C-alpha positions in Angstrom: -103.3 40.5 39.8 -100.4 38.6 38.4 -102.5 35.5 37.9 -105.2 37.6 36.1 -102.5 39.1 33.7 -101.3 35.5 32.9 -104.8 34.4 32.2 -105.4 37.3 29.9 -102.1 36.6 28.0 -103.1 33.0 27.7 -106.5 33.9 26.4 -104.9 36.2 23.9 -102.6 33.5 22.6 -105.5 31.1 22.3 -107.6 33.7 20.5 -104.8 34.4 18.0 -104.4 30.7 17.3 -108.1 30.2 16.9 -108.2 33.2 14.6 -105.4 31.8 12.4 -107.3 28.4 12.2 -110.5 30.1 11.1 -108.6 32.2 8.5 -107.0 29.1 7.1 -110.4 27.3 7.0 -112.0 30.3 5.3 -109.2 30.4 2.6 -109.9 26.7 2.0 -113.7 27.3 1.7 -113.1 30.3 -0.7 -110.8 28.1 -2.9 -113.5 25.4 -3.0 -116.2 27.9 -3.9 -114.1 29.2 -6.7 -113.4 25.7 -8.0 -117.2 25.0 -7.9 -117.9 28.2 -9.6 -115.5 27.3 -12.4 -117.1 23.9 -12.8 -120.7 25.5 -13.0 -119.5 27.9 -15.7 -117.9 25.0 -17.6 -121.1 23.0 -17.4 -123.2 25.9 -18.4 -121.1 26.3 -21.6 -121.4 22.6 -22.4 -125.2 22.7 -21.9 -125.3 25.7 -24.2 -123.2 23.8 -26.9 -125.5 20.7 -26.6 -128.7 22.8 -26.8 -127.4 24.5 -30.0 -126.6 21.0 -31.5 -130.0 19.6 -30.5 -131.7 22.6 -32.2 -129.8 22.0 -35.4 -130.7 18.3 -35.3 -134.4 19.2 -34.7 -134.3 21.7 -37.5 -132.8 19.1 -39.9 -135.6 16.7 -39.0 -138.4 19.2 -39.0 -137.9 20.7 -42.5 -138.5 17.5 -44.4 -141.4 16.6 -42.1 -143.0 19.9 -42.8 -142.7 19.3 -46.5 -144.3 15.8 -46.1 -147.1 17.3 -43.9 -147.9 19.9 -46.6 -147.9 17.2 -49.3 -150.3 15.1 -47.2 -152.6 18.1 -46.5 -152.6 19.3 -50.1 -152.9 15.8 -51.4 -150.4 15.8 -54.2 -148.3 12.7 -53.6 
């Protein structure tokens, strides 16, 4: 009976140690996920800004082209 109690205590100690290891690894994974989430948010903001800039550039080029197209279609050079 004594040997069984010793085995149970040993298993309990090993389980506590394993649980602490897993808890530490989960904290590291959660920190990494938070870091990656922040990076994705930052990239999303950068893409939004660059899309706005590209739309303005496209608008700047499109307006004169529209006037030239109208001139060509109407035929009043």
